[in-house]
C-alpha positions in Angstrom: 43.2 -35.6 -12.2 45.6 -33.0 -10.9 42.8 -31.0 -9.3 39.1 -31.1 -9.1 36.5 -28.4 -9.2 34.9 -29.5 -6.0 34.2 -26.5 -3.8 34.9 -26.7 -0.1 32.6 -27.4 2.7 31.6 -24.2 4.5 31.3 -25.5 8.1 33.4 -23.2 10.3 35.2 -24.8 13.2 34.2 -24.0 16.8 36.3 -21.5 18.6 39.3 -23.1 20.3 38.7 -26.5 18.7 41.8 -28.1 17.1 40.2 -31.0 15.4 38.2 -29.8 12.4 39.8 -26.4 12.3 43.3 -28.0 12.3 42.4 -30.3 9.5 40.9 -27.4 7.5 44.1 -25.4 7.8 46.3 -28.3 7.0 44.1 -29.6 4.1 43.0 -26.3 2.7 40.0 -25.7 0.6 40.3 -28.9 -1.5 39.9 -31.2 1.4 43.4 -32.7 1.1 46.8 -32.0 2.5 47.7 -29.3 0.0 51.3 -29.0 1.1 51.9 -32.7 0.5 49.9 -32.7 -2.7 51.9 -29.8 -4.1 55.2 -31.3 -3.2 54.3 -34.7 -4.7 52.8 -33.0 -7.8 55.9 -30.9 -8.5 58.1 -34.0 -8.0 56.0 -36.0 -10.4 56.1 -33.2 -13.0 59.9 -32.9 -12.7 60.3 -36.7 -13.3 57.9 -36.9 -16.2 59.1 -33.8 -18.0 62.8 -34.5 -17.6 62.5 -38.1 -19.0 60.2 -36.8 -21.7 62.5 -34.1 -23.0 65.9 -35.7 -22.2 65.6 -39.4 -23.1 62.4 -40.8 -24.6 63.1 -44.5 -23.7 63.3 -43.5 -20.1 59.9 -41.9 -20.4 58.5 -45.1 -22.0 60.0 -47.1 -19.1 58.4 -44.7 -16.6 55.0 -45.0 -18.3 55.3 -48.8 -18.3 56.0 -48.8 -14.6 53.2 -46.4 -13.8 50.7 -48.4 -15.8 51.7 -51.7 -14.1 51.1 -50.0 -10.7 47.8 -48.6 -12.0 46.6 -52.0 -13.1 47.5 -53.3 -9.6 45.6 -50.5 -7.9 42.5 -51.0 -10.0 42.6 -54.8 -9.6 43.1 -54.4 -5.8 40.1 -52.0 -5.5 37.9 -54.5 -7.5 38.9 -57.3 -5.3 37.1 -55.6 -2.5 33.9 -56.4 -4.4 35.0 -60.0 -5.0 36.1 -59.4 -8.6 39.3 -61.3 -9.3 41.0 -59.5 -12.2 43.6 -61.8 -13.9 46.4 -59.5 -13.0 49.3 -61.4 -14.6 48.1 -61.5 -18.2 46.9 -57.9 -17.9 50.3 -56.7 -16.6 52.2 -58.6 -19.3 49.7 -57.3 -21.9 50.3 -53.8 -20.6 54.1 -54.1 -21.2 53.4 -55.5 -24.7 50.9 -52.8 -25.6 53.0 -49.9 -24.4 56.3 -51.1 -25.9 54.6 -52.1 -29.1 52.9 -48.7 -29.4 56.2 -47.0 -29.0 58.1 -49.3 -31.3 55.5 -49.6 -34.1 52.5 -47.4 -33.6 48.8 -48.2 -33.7 49.0 -51.6 -35.4 51.2 -53.3 -32.7 49.1 -51.6 -30.0 45.8 -53.1 -31.4 47.4 -56.6 -31.9 48.8 -56.5 -28.4 45.3 -55.7 -27.0 43.8 -58.6 -28.9 46.5 -61.0 -27.5 45.9 -59.6 -24.0 42.2 -60.2 -24.3 42.9 -63.8 -25.4 45.4 -64.3 -22.6 42.9 -63.0 -20.0 40.3 -65.5 -21.2 42.7 -68.4 -21.2 44.1 -67.6 -17.8 40.9 -68.5 -16.0 40.1 -71.6 -17.9 41.8 -73.9 -15.5 40.1 -72.3 -12.5 36.8 -74.0 -11.6 35.7 -71.2 -9.1 32.6 -69.3 -10.1 32.6 -65.9 -11.7 34.5 -66.7 -14.9 32.6 -64.2 -17.1 32.7 -61.5 -14.4 36.5 -61.8 -13.8 37.3 -62.0 -17.5 35.1 -59.0 -18.3 36.9 -57.1 -15.5 40.3 -58.1 -16.8 39.4 -56.9 -20.4 38.0 -53.6 -18.9 41.2 -53.0 -17.0 43.4 -53.8 -20.0 41.5 -51.4 -22.2 41.0 -48.6 -19.6 44.6 -48.5 -18.4 47.4 -49.7 -20.8 45.5 -49.5 -24.1 44.5 -45.9 -23.6 48.0 -45.0 -22.4 49.3 -46.6 -25.5 48.2 -43.6 -27.5 50.7 -41.5 -25.5 53.3 -44.0 -26.7 52.2 -43.3 -30.3 52.5 -39.6 -29.6 56.0 -39.8 -28.2 57.5 -41.9 -31.0 57.1 -39.0 -33.5 60.1 -36.7 -34.1 58.4 -34.0 -32.1 56.8 -36.5 -29.8 58.0 -34.8 -26.7 56.0 -31.7 -27.7 53.0 -33.9 -28.6 52.9 -35.5 -25.1 53.5 -32.2 -23.5 50.5 -30.8 -25.4 48.4 -33.7 -23.9 49.7 -33.0 -20.4 49.2 -29.2 -20.8 45.6 -29.2 -21.9 44.6 -31.8 -19.3 46.3 -30.0 -16.4 44.9 -26.7 -17.7 41.4 -28.2 -17.8 41.7 -29.6 -14.3 43.1 -26.3 -12.9 40.5 -24.1 -14.6 37.8 -26.4 -13.4 39.0 -26.4 -9.8 39.4 -22.6 -9.7 36.0 -21.8 -11.3 34.3 -24.5 -9.2 35.6 -23.1 -6.0 34.9 -19.5 -6.8 31.5 -19.8 -8.6 30.3 -23.4 -8.5 26.6 -23.4 -8.0 25.0 -25.8 -10.5 25.9 -29.5 -10.3 26.9 -31.2 -13.5 26.3 -34.8 -12.5 24.9 -34.8 -9.0 24.4 -38.6 -8.8 28.0 -39.3 -9.8 30.0 -36.3 -8.5 27.8 -33.9 -6.6 30.3 -31.1 -6.3 31.3 -31.0 -9.9 29.7 -28.0 -11.4 28.8 -26.5 -14.8 30.7 -23.3 -13.7 33.8 -25.5 -13.1 33.3 -27.0 -16.6 33.2 -23.5 -18.0 36.5 -22.8 -16.3 38.0 -26.0 -17.8 36.9 -25.0 -21.3 38.3 -21.5 -20.9 41.7 -22.4 -19.5 42.0 -25.7 -21.5 41.1 -23.9 -24.7 43.6 -21.2 -24.0 46.3 -23.8 -23.4 45.4 -25.7 -26.6 45.7 -22.5 -28.7 49.0 -21.6 -27.1 50.7 -25.0 -27.6 49.3 -25.4 -31.1 50.8 -22.1 -32.2 54.0 -22.1 -30.3 55.0 -25.8 -30.5 53.5 -26.9 -33.9 53.1 -23.6 -35.8 49.4 -24.5 -36.1 46.3 -22.3 -36.4 44.4 -20.9 -33.4 41.2 -22.8 -34.3 43.1 -26.1 -34.5 44.4 -25.3 -31.0 40.9 -24.5 -29.8 39.8 -27.9 -31.0 42.8 -29.5 -29.3 41.9 -27.8 -26.0 38.2 -28.7 -26.3 38.8 -32.4 -26.9 41.3 -32.4 -24.0 38.6 -30.8 -21.7 36.0 -33.3 -22.9 38.3 -36.3 -22.3 39.4 -35.0 -18.9 35.9 -34.4 -17.7 34.5 -37.7 -18.9 37.5 -39.4 -17.4 37.0 -37.8 -14.0 33.3 -38.6 -14.0 34.0 -42.2 -15.2 36.4 -42.9 -12.4 34.0 -41.3 -9.9 31.4 -43.8 -11.0 33.9 -46.7 -10.7 34.9 -45.6 -7.2 31.2 -45.2 -6.2 30.5 -48.7 -7.4 33.5 -50.1 -5.5 32.8 -48.0 -2.4 36.2 -46.4 -2.2 37.3 -42.7 -1.9 40.7 -43.2 -3.5 42.1 -46.1 -5.5 45.0 -46.3 -3.0 47.0 -44.1 -0.7 50.3 -44.4 -2.7 50.7 -40.6 -3.3 50.4 -38.3 -0.2 47.7 -35.7 -0.8 46.6 -37.3 -4.1 45.4 -40.8 -3.5 46.6 -43.4 -5.9 48.1 -43.3 -9.4 44.7 -44.0 -10.9 43.3 -40.9 -9.2 45.9 -38.8 -11.1 45.5 -40.7 -14.4 41.7 -40.5 -14.7 41.8 -37.4 -16.8 44.8 -38.3 -18.9 43.8 -41.8 -20.1 40.6 -40.9 -22.0 42.2 -37.7 -23.3 45.2 -39.5 -24.9 43.4 -41.0 -28.0 41.4 -37.8 -28.5 44.5 -35.6 -28.4 46.2 -38.1 -30.7 43.4 -37.8 -33.3 43.5 -34.0 -33.2 47.3 -33.7 -33.4 47.4 -36.3 -36.2 44.6 -35.0 -38.4 44.0 -31.3 -37.4 47.0 -29.6 -35.8 50.1 -31.1 -37.5 
């Protein structure tokens, strides 16, 4: 996600102490280096939007590169729990799924997923080490969770107005994250899923629904000449996908015992820490844009 709705800790620093107080000023209320996070976020947004609106094949290439790195991040995190993801067939399958989705739509994406699953199973056949079922299941999970879900963004972008369709996906998810963060910091009192993400609140979710729904209505009317209610549905499914994605990755990281998937992006963590909201939202937004809005 771009932001979370986790409110800050309220422990004030001791007078004259540089340690905790210095970290609080530098990291701000979100618990991260907000200056670095903002700079990185703006840089990423500029790269994504420029490739999306200026040259679609460059955007596809960027998504392929990002998903390969994301597969590596998730596989590396799983290796800390002795799970050996078959990285080579998953990465090759990621390229096949994403390029296939852009070139031919849903059918090549589904066929590519099937071929990837078969390749993951075959990759470990010659390895006599224990854990075949565990590693193959993890490889299939990574293939579905990362490149397959991202493939729906490739289906979106291949349309004539595909740049606006992907922009709609990005907008409703970012709005959901931003609204959840703001409302959670200001009014968060009631935990949504305390055993998974203790600081994620129902008040934050309400903020996500409000801002995400508003963004959905705006983009449906302005970009697709749709109705307000179709835009409200678009915003709502974006919020649901973003929220479930955030909670799902929190569960994965809790199981793996990691705070972030990597330290690749200063102030953000890893790429998977920024994709957790977008990936589950992509197929939901595709469904609404395909059958409700446009």
